[in-house]
N, C-alpha and C positions, 0 to 999 in steps of 0.2 A: 504494499499500500504505499503510495507517494503522499507525503504530507507537506512538502515543500511548494506550496501553491501561492503564487504572489498575488496579493489583492492590492488594487489600486484604488485609492479613494481621492476624489477631487475635493481640493480644499478651497474655500472661497477666499477672496482677497482680505475681508475683514478678519477671517480666522488666521489667516497667514500673518497679518499685522499684529494681531493679538499675541500670537506665538512669538513673533520677534520681539515684542515689547517685554514680554515674560522672560525671555531668554536674556535680555539686555539687563533687566532688574536682577536676575539671578547672578549674572557674571559681575555685576557691581557689589552685590552681597558677599559673594565669595572672595572677591579681590580685596575688599575691606577687611573681611575677617582674617585673610592670610597676612596682610600687612600688619594688622594689630597683633596677631600671633607671633610673627617675626620680631616686632618691637618687644613684646612681653618676654619672649624666650631669650633674647639677647640680655635684657635686664636681669631676669632670673639667673641666667648663667653667670653673669658678672658678680652677683650677689652671693650666689650659693656654691660656686665652684671652689674647690680646694686644692691649691692655693688659687686666689683670685685672678682673674684675667684682667690684665691691664693693657691699654692700647687695642690695636686691631685684634679681632678674633679670626685666627686662621686655622686652617685644618691641622696644622702641626700642633698648635696649642691645645686643641681639642683632643687631638689623639694622646698627646703626652699626659693630659690629666685624665685620661680615660673616660671621656664624655661621649655619649650617644643619645640621639634623639629617637624616642620610642613612639610608635603609633599603633593604636588599637582601631582597626577598621570597623569592628562590630558597634563599638560605642563611640566612634569619632573622637577619641581623646588622643592628646599628644603631650609628652612629658620628657624630661631629660634625667638620664641615670649617669652616675659616676661610679664606675667599677662595680656595677650591679646594684647599687642602691639608688632609690629615687631621690633627686635633690630639688625637684620642683613638683608642684601639685599637677594633678592630671587636669589638662585644659581641654574643654570642648567648647562647641558654639553655644551651649547652654548656660555655661558658667564663666566665660572669658571676661564678661563685664565685672565680675568680682575682683579680677586682678589688674585691670587697667587703671 
């Protein structure tokens, strides 16, 4: 039995415009969230890493301190660990406002 049947649906210009507007709003929200997350993680790494990071944050400095960014895709949480221990809270879109 063949199940891969292509279904074509005609989309009205109004629906296409609405779809584009929703996509634009979604892109702005995601972009703002990612910018805020980057700023927050940089601040938390500088405050909580041991020894503290001064100056530019580089790949070498992160590796030397044993810092990794962790991500759980099920809960959409992001956090930083240093040598296996959490040094930042778990940040998600639902709670990022608490830390900004």
